[in-house]
C-alpha positions as CSV (number, residue, x, y, z in Angstrom):
1,X,-179.9,55.3,-50.9
2,X,-176.5,53.3,-52.4
3,X,-176.6,51.3,-55.9
4,X,-174.3,48.5,-56.2
5,X,-173.8,47.0,-60.5
6,X,-174.2,43.9,-60.9
7,X,-173.1,41.8,-63.6
8,X,-174.3,38.0,-64.5
9,X,-171.5,35.8,-66.5
10,X,-173.8,33.0,-68.0
11,X,-177.5,32.6,-68.5
12,X,-178.2,29.2,-68.4
13,X,-180.8,27.4,-65.8
14,X,-179.6,29.1,-62.7
15,X,-178.7,32.3,-64.3
16,X,-182.0,32.8,-65.8
17,X,-183.4,32.3,-62.4
18,X,-180.9,34.9,-61.0
19,X,-181.6,37.0,-63.2
20,X,-185.4,37.4,-62.6
21,X,-185.1,37.5,-58.9
22,X,-182.5,40.2,-58.9
23,X,-185.6,42.2,-61.5
24,X,-188.5,41.0,-59.5
25,X,-187.0,40.9,-55.7
26,X,-185.5,44.5,-56.2
27,X,-187.0,46.2,-53.0
28,X,-186.6,43.2,-50.8
29,X,-182.9,42.3,-52.1
30,X,-182.5,46.1,-51.2
31,X,-184.0,46.4,-47.8
32,X,-181.9,43.0,-46.8
33,X,-178.6,44.4,-48.1
34,X,-179.1,48.9,-47.7
35,X,-177.9,49.4,-51.4
36,X,-179.9,48.6,-54.7
37,X,-178.9,45.7,-56.5
38,X,-178.8,46.9,-60.6
39,X,-178.3,44.4,-62.6
40,X,-176.8,46.3,-65.1
41,X,-175.8,43.6,-67.8
42,X,-176.1,40.2,-68.5
43,X,-172.8,38.2,-70.9
44,X,-173.1,35.4,-73.0
45,X,-172.2,33.9,-76.1
46,X,-175.6,33.9,-77.5
47,X,-178.1,36.7,-77.3
48,X,-180.6,35.2,-79.9
49,X,-180.1,32.1,-77.6
50,X,-183.9,30.3,-76.5
51,X,-184.4,30.9,-72.5
52,X,-186.9,29.7,-70.4
53,X,-187.3,33.2,-68.5
54,X,-188.3,36.3,-70.8
55,X,-185.6,39.0,-69.9
56,X,-184.8,42.9,-71.2
57,X,-183.0,42.3,-74.5
58,X,-180.7,45.2,-73.7
59,X,-179.6,43.5,-70.9
60,X,-177.8,41.0,-72.3
61,X,-174.0,41.6,-74.2
62,X,-171.1,39.1,-75.7
63,X,-168.6,41.7,-74.5
64,X,-168.4,40.1,-71.0
65,X,-165.1,42.1,-70.4
66,X,-165.8,45.2,-70.5
67,X,-169.5,44.4,-68.4
68,X,-167.0,43.3,-65.5
69,X,-165.0,46.2,-65.6
70,X,-167.9,48.8,-64.7
71,X,-169.1,46.3,-62.2
72,X,-169.1,46.1,-58.5
73,X,-170.5,42.7,-57.3
74,X,-170.2,39.8,-60.3
75,X,-172.1,36.8,-60.4
76,X,-170.1,34.2,-62.8
77,X,-172.4,30.9,-63.8
78,X,-170.8,30.5,-67.1
79,X,-168.8,26.9,-65.7
80,X,-165.7,25.4,-67.4
81,X,-162.5,27.1,-66.3
82,X,-161.8,29.3,-69.5
83,X,-162.8,32.3,-69.8
84,X,-164.8,31.9,-66.5
85,X,-161.1,32.1,-64.5
86,X,-159.6,35.0,-66.7
87,X,-162.9,37.1,-65.8
88,X,-163.1,36.1,-61.9
89,X,-159.6,37.4,-61.9
90,X,-160.6,40.8,-63.8
91,X,-163.7,41.2,-61.8
92,X,-161.4,40.5,-58.4
93,X,-158.7,43.1,-59.7
94,X,-160.9,45.5,-60.0
95,X,-162.1,45.8,-56.7
96,X,-165.4,43.8,-57.3
97,X,-166.6,40.9,-55.4
98,X,-167.6,37.3,-56.9
99,X,-170.3,35.3,-56.1
100,X,-169.8,31.8,-58.4
101,X,-170.9,28.2,-58.7
102,X,-168.0,27.0,-60.3
103,X,-167.4,23.7,-58.4
104,X,-164.9,22.5,-61.0
105,X,-163.1,26.1,-61.3
106,X,-162.8,26.0,-57.4
107,X,-161.4,22.4,-57.3
108,X,-159.0,23.5,-60.0
109,X,-157.4,26.3,-59.1
110,X,-159.2,27.9,-56.3
111,X,-155.9,28.6,-54.6
112,X,-155.1,31.4,-56.9
113,X,-158.3,32.8,-56.8
114,X,-158.4,32.8,-53.0
115,X,-155.2,34.2,-52.8
116,X,-156.2,37.6,-55.4
117,X,-159.2,37.7,-53.7
118,X,-157.2,38.5,-50.8
119,X,-154.7,40.4,-52.0
120,X,-157.4,42.8,-53.6
121,X,-159.7,42.7,-49.7
122,X,-162.7,41.8,-52.2
123,X,-165.0,38.7,-51.1
124,X,-165.3,35.6,-53.5
125,X,-168.2,33.5,-52.1
126,X,-169.2,30.1,-53.8
127,X,-172.1,28.4,-51.8
128,X,-173.8,27.2,-54.8
129,X,-170.6,25.0,-55.9
130,X,-172.1,22.3,-53.5
131,X,-175.2,20.7,-53.0
132,X,-177.2,23.4,-54.3
133,X,-179.7,25.1,-52.4
134,X,-178.6,23.7,-49.4
135,X,-176.9,25.9,-47.0
136,X,-173.3,23.7,-45.9
137,X,-170.6,25.9,-46.8
138,X,-171.4,28.9,-44.8
139,X,-172.5,26.6,-41.7
140,X,-168.9,24.6,-42.1
141,X,-167.3,28.3,-42.5
142,X,-168.9,30.1,-39.8
143,X,-170.9,27.8,-37.6
144,X,-168.7,25.1,-37.4
145,X,-166.0,27.8,-36.8
146,X,-165.1,27.0,-32.9
147,X,-165.0,22.8,-33.5
148,X,-163.7,20.9,-34.9
149,X,-165.1,18.3,-37.5
150,X,-163.6,15.0,-37.9
151,X,-165.6,13.4,-40.6
152,X,-168.2,14.2,-44.1
153,X,-170.1,12.4,-45.5
154,X,-172.3,13.7,-48.8
155,X,-174.8,12.6,-51.2
156,X,-173.8,16.2,-53.7
157,X,-174.9,14.9,-57.0
158,X,-178.4,14.2,-57.7
159,X,-178.3,12.9,-61.0
160,X,-176.5,9.4,-60.0
161,X,-178.5,10.0,-56.5
162,X,-181.8,9.4,-58.7
163,X,-179.6,6.1,-60.7
164,X,-179.0,4.7,-57.6
165,X,-182.7,5.4,-56.0
166,X,-184.4,3.7,-59.3
167,X,-182.0,0.4,-59.5
168,X,-182.9,0.1,-55.5
169,X,-186.9,0.8,-56.0
170,X,-187.5,-0.9,-59.0
171,X,-184.8,-3.5,-60.1
172,X,-183.7,-1.3,-62.8
173,X,-180.4,-2.0,-64.6
174,X,-178.2,0.9,-64.6
175,X,-178.1,2.0,-68.1
176,X,-182.2,2.0,-67.9
177,X,-182.3,4.2,-64.6
178,X,-179.9,6.0,-66.5
179,X,-181.9,6.7,-69.6
180,X,-185.0,7.2,-67.3
181,X,-182.9,10.2,-65.3
182,X,-182.4,11.4,-69.1
183,X,-185.6,11.0,-69.7
184,X,-186.8,13.7,-66.5
185,X,-183.9,15.6,-67.2
186,X,-181.7,15.2,-64.2
187,X,-178.7,13.5,-66.2
188,X,-177.3,15.1,-69.2
189,X,-176.7,13.8,-72.7
190,X,-173.4,13.3,-71.9
191,X,-173.5,12.1,-67.9
192,X,-170.5,11.1,-67.8
193,X,-168.9,13.9,-65.2
194,X,-171.5,12.6,-63.2
195,X,-171.9,9.2,-63.6
196,X,-167.8,8.7,-63.5
197,X,-168.1,10.9,-59.8
198,X,-166.4,13.8,-61.3
199,X,-168.8,16.3,-60.1
200,X,-169.2,15.0,-56.8
201,X,-164.9,14.7,-56.3
202,X,-164.9,18.6,-57.2
203,X,-167.2,19.1,-54.5
204,X,-165.5,17.1,-52.1
205,X,-162.3,18.8,-52.6
206,X,-164.5,22.2,-51.4
207,X,-166.0,19.8,-48.8
208,X,-162.4,18.9,-47.3
209,X,-161.0,22.4,-48.1
210,X,-163.7,24.3,-45.8
211,X,-164.0,21.9,-43.0
212,X,-160.1,20.7,-42.3
213,X,-158.7,24.2,-43.5
214,X,-156.3,23.0,-46.0
215,X,-156.3,23.3,-49.3
216,X,-157.4,20.4,-51.4
217,X,-157.3,19.9,-54.9
218,X,-159.1,17.5,-57.7
219,X,-156.2,15.7,-57.9
220,X,-155.8,14.7,-54.3
221,X,-159.4,13.0,-54.4
222,X,-159.9,9.4,-55.2
223,X,-162.3,8.9,-57.8
224,X,-164.7,5.8,-58.3
225,X,-168.1,6.5,-60.4
226,X,-171.5,3.9,-60.4
227,X,-171.4,2.4,-63.7
228,X,-170.0,-0.8,-62.9
229,X,-173.0,-1.1,-60.1
230,X,-175.2,-3.8,-61.2
231,X,-178.7,-4.6,-60.4
232,X,-177.6,-7.8,-58.5
233,X,-175.4,-5.5,-56.1
234,X,-178.1,-3.3,-55.5
235,X,-180.5,-6.4,-54.8
236,X,-177.8,-8.3,-52.2
237,X,-177.3,-4.9,-50.7
238,X,-181.3,-4.6,-50.1
239,X,-181.0,-8.6,-48.9
240,X,-178.6,-7.4,-46.4
241,X,-180.5,-4.6,-44.9
242,X,-178.2,-2.0,-46.7
243,X,-178.5,0.4,-49.3
244,X,-175.9,2.1,-52.2
245,X,-175.1,6.0,-52.2
246,X,-172.7,8.0,-54.3
247,X,-170.7,9.4,-51.3
248,X,-168.2,12.2,-51.6
249,X,-166.3,11.4,-48.0
250,X,-163.9,13.6,-46.2
251,X,-162.5,12.7,-42.7
252,X,-159.1,13.1,-41.0
253,X,-157.3,10.3,-39.5
254,X,-154.3,9.6,-36.8
255,X,-151.9,7.1,-37.5
256,X,-150.0,4.9,-34.7
257,X,-147.1,7.6,-34.3
258,X,-150.5,10.3,-34.0
259,X,-149.6,11.9,-37.6
260,X,-152.2,13.7,-38.7
261,X,-153.8,13.8,-42.3
262,X,-157.2,14.0,-44.5
263,X,-158.7,11.4,-46.8
264,X,-160.5,12.5,-49.4
265,X,-162.8,10.2,-51.4
266,X,-165.8,9.0,-53.9
267,X,-167.0,6.1,-54.6
268,X,-170.1,3.7,-54.4
269,X,-170.7,2.9,-50.6
270,X,-173.1,0.6,-48.7
271,X,-175.0,2.7,-46.3
272,X,-177.2,1.0,-43.6
273,X,-181.1,1.2,-44.2
274,X,-181.2,3.2,-40.9
275,X,-178.6,5.4,-41.4
276,X,-180.1,9.4,-42.3
277,X,-178.6,9.7,-45.7
278,X,-180.3,5.9,-46.9
279,X,-183.0,8.0,-46.7
280,X,-182.2,10.5,-49.3
281,X,-184.2,9.6,-52.3
282,X,-184.4,11.2,-55.7
283,X,-182.1,13.7,-57.2
284,X,-181.9,15.1,-53.6
285,X,-178.5,15.8,-51.8
286,X,-177.8,16.0,-48.4
287,X,-174.6,16.5,-46.4
288,X,-173.6,14.0,-42.7
289,X,-171.5,16.7,-40.9
290,X,-169.8,14.8,-37.4
291,X,-167.8,17.1,-35.2
292,X,-166.1,17.1,-31.7
293,X,-168.5,18.8,-29.9
294,X,-171.9,19.4,-31.8
295,X,-171.8,15.6,-32.7
296,X,-173.5,14.3,-36.1
297,X,-175.5,17.5,-38.1
298,X,-177.5,16.6,-41.3
299,X,-177.7,19.2,-44.4
300,X,-180.8,17.8,-46.7
301,X,-182.7,19.4,-49.5
302,X,-183.0,20.3,-53.4
303,X,-179.3,19.8,-55.0
304,X,-180.3,21.2,-58.3
305,X,-182.3,23.2,-60.6
306,X,-182.3,26.5,-61.6
307,X,-184.6,27.9,-58.5
308,X,-182.6,26.3,-55.9
309,X,-179.5,26.8,-57.0
310,X,-180.3,30.7,-57.6
311,X,-181.8,30.6,-53.6
312,X,-178.0,30.1,-52.6
313,X,-176.3,32.7,-55.2
314,X,-178.8,35.3,-54.0
315,X,-177.5,34.7,-50.3
316,X,-174.0,34.6,-51.2
317,X,-174.8,38.0,-53.2
318,X,-176.6,39.8,-50.7
319,X,-174.2,38.9,-48.0
320,X,-171.1,40.4,-50.3
321,X,-173.3,43.6,-50.9
322,X,-173.5,43.9,-46.9
323,X,-169.9,43.9,-46.8
324,X,-169.2,46.5,-49.8
325,X,-172.0,48.7,-47.9
326,X,-170.4,48.5,-44.6
327,X,-167.1,48.0,-45.2
328,X,-164.0,45.7,-44.1
329,X,-162.3,42.8,-45.6
330,X,-163.6,40.7,-48.2
331,X,-163.9,36.4,-46.7
332,X,-163.1,33.8,-49.1
333,X,-161.1,30.9,-47.4
334,X,-160.4,29.8,-43.8
335,X,-157.0,27.8,-44.3
336,X,-155.1,27.9,-41.5
337,X,-153.3,24.6,-41.5
338,X,-151.3,22.2,-44.0
339,X,-152.8,19.0,-43.3
340,X,-151.2,15.9,-45.7
341,X,-154.0,14.4,-48.4
342,X,-153.8,10.5,-48.0
343,X,-154.1,7.7,-50.5
344,X,-157.2,5.7,-50.6
345,X,-154.9,2.6,-48.7
346,X,-154.7,4.8,-45.3
347,X,-158.6,4.5,-44.8
348,X,-160.0,2.4,-42.2
349,X,-163.8,1.4,-44.0
350,X,-165.5,-2.2,-44.3
351,X,-165.6,-4.2,-47.8
352,X,-169.0,-6.0,-49.1
353,X,-167.5,-8.4,-52.0
354,X,-169.0,-10.4,-54.3
355,X,-167.9,-13.9,-54.9
356,X,-168.3,-16.5,-57.5
357,X,-167.2,-19.8,-56.3
358,X,-167.2,-23.8,-56.7
359,X,-170.2,-25.4,-55.0
360,X,-168.3,-27.8,-53.1
361,X,-167.2,-28.7,-49.6
362,X,-164.5,-26.7,-48.0
363,X,-164.7,-23.6,-50.1
364,X,-166.4,-21.1,-46.7
365,X,-163.3,-22.3,-44.9
366,X,-160.3,-21.8,-47.4
367,X,-161.7,-17.8,-48.1
368,X,-162.1,-17.4,-44.4
369,X,-158.9,-18.5,-43.5
370,X,-157.7,-15.8,-46.4
371,X,-159.5,-13.3,-44.7
372,X,-158.0,-14.0,-41.1
373,X,-154.3,-14.6,-43.0
374,X,-154.7,-10.6,-44.1
375,X,-156.0,-9.6,-40.6
376,X,-159.6,-8.4,-41.7
377,X,-162.6,-10.1,-40.1
378,X,-165.6,-11.1,-41.5
379,X,-169.1,-9.6,-40.3
380,X,-171.8,-11.2,-42.3
381,X,-171.1,-14.3,-44.9
382,X,-174.2,-14.7,-46.9
383,X,-174.7,-17.7,-50.0
384,X,-176.8,-18.6,-52.7
385,X,-176.8,-21.1,-55.7
386,X,-176.2,-19.7,-59.3
387,X,-178.8,-21.2,-61.8
388,X,-176.1,-23.3,-63.4
389,X,-176.3,-25.4,-60.4
390,X,-172.2,-25.6,-60.1
391,X,-171.4,-22.4,-58.6
392,X,-172.5,-20.1,-55.4
393,X,-172.3,-16.5,-55.0
394,X,-170.8,-15.3,-51.6
395,X,-171.7,-12.1,-50.6
396,X,-169.0,-11.2,-47.7
397,X,-169.6,-7.9,-45.0
398,X,-166.3,-7.5,-43.5
399,X,-165.5,-5.3,-40.2
400,X,-163.5,-2.1,-40.2
401,X,-159.7,-2.8,-41.7
402,X,-157.1,-0.5,-43.7
403,X,-157.9,0.1,-47.1
404,X,-154.3,-1.7,-47.9
405,X,-155.3,-4.9,-45.9
406,X,-158.7,-5.3,-47.6
407,X,-157.7,-4.7,-51.0
408,X,-154.7,-7.4,-50.1
409,X,-157.3,-9.6,-49.0
410,X,-159.5,-9.3,-52.2
411,X,-156.5,-9.8,-54.3
412,X,-155.4,-13.2,-52.6
413,X,-158.9,-14.9,-52.4
414,X,-159.3,-13.5,-56.3
415,X,-156.4,-16.4,-56.6
416,X,-157.8,-19.1,-55.3
417,X,-158.6,-22.1,-57.3
418,X,-161.8,-22.4,-56.2
419,X,-162.9,-18.7,-56.7
420,X,-164.1,-18.1,-60.4
421,X,-164.9,-14.5,-60.4
422,X,-165.0,-11.7,-57.9
423,X,-168.4,-9.8,-59.0
424,X,-168.2,-7.0,-57.3
425,X,-166.4,-5.0,-54.4
426,X,-167.8,-2.2,-52.6
427,X,-167.4,-0.1,-49.6
428,X,-169.4,0.3,-46.4
429,X,-169.9,3.0,-44.0
430,X,-172.2,3.4,-41.0
431,X,-171.7,0.1,-39.8
């Protein structure tokens, strides 16, 4: 049986589990690929760093470049842009197939990697870059390749989903829910990439590229995090029958002249509690896909963690190894068009608006008139008194309208003398 040399770059939480599986399940993997997968080295910054998995010390090296040069298959789990980008390009130019989970690199400079892989005739796989163990990229690329995807909604960051779920189920404030996520290991000491939406935005760009066969970068994604979501927002959403989730959304839009474009965005979103994504709890992930012929599909599972994500990495590795054994060109991306990325102002959605207003006659009528003047229809109105007895809290849910019209409406309402403050503006999907 042929032997393929495997180089592993990075031995963090995921990398250590990948190495363990390669060593423990060597016979099973050989039967599935038609070749033995020999782990020939693990490149790390410090060979003496403590690790959760006990691995043979002789596998570790700090010379990543030499390791890559002698490999048939390279797994990149270092993260970051450099040196990961340079090492992946070295591997491709040496003729090695590459498996990576590096969402930030793919969102920033994926086209360069795809072009080099195409030129070299090798496979570049990245299932682990989005939603951990959930098989979502291959189904979009392969299983739905005969269909037309119209929309993708995803909970693709477990940290933010855990925080919002804690706020919804316990009434906790954002800071307290974040502290609990950090205590349990769901959030990093510096959670910026998660709570500001940057991690989800990178994944949104990858999902959009595969779904709409066009290259999208991080710069094409409108991004808002969850740091401004308050316990009052969560409570008001619950009272109205909604739950708040951080969603990655990619959808195809057609204007009045028939021109198509794609809106790619990440932001906190209200979902009806009966929507399938509303039931995704804790640190789990899910991706909801809408296609012309297949209809609605949902993919659900563990979106992070060493062992679950290692499962996705090994799936890619087996696929790449079989391609080497059987021959033929590698698979990288499926870009066939150039559908433009649209600004968020072009999208159509609904708003949930919180207003602190003077408690006096005629206020509701004046606010409703502003919405009407901007062509925005109100679906739901809720009012409650504030503790000062002179102001009231209004919660308004609109019907779907253009983002531009909704933004203009909120701006106009904020100028009314009876409006003391716009306390929140959140988008609504699934209604």
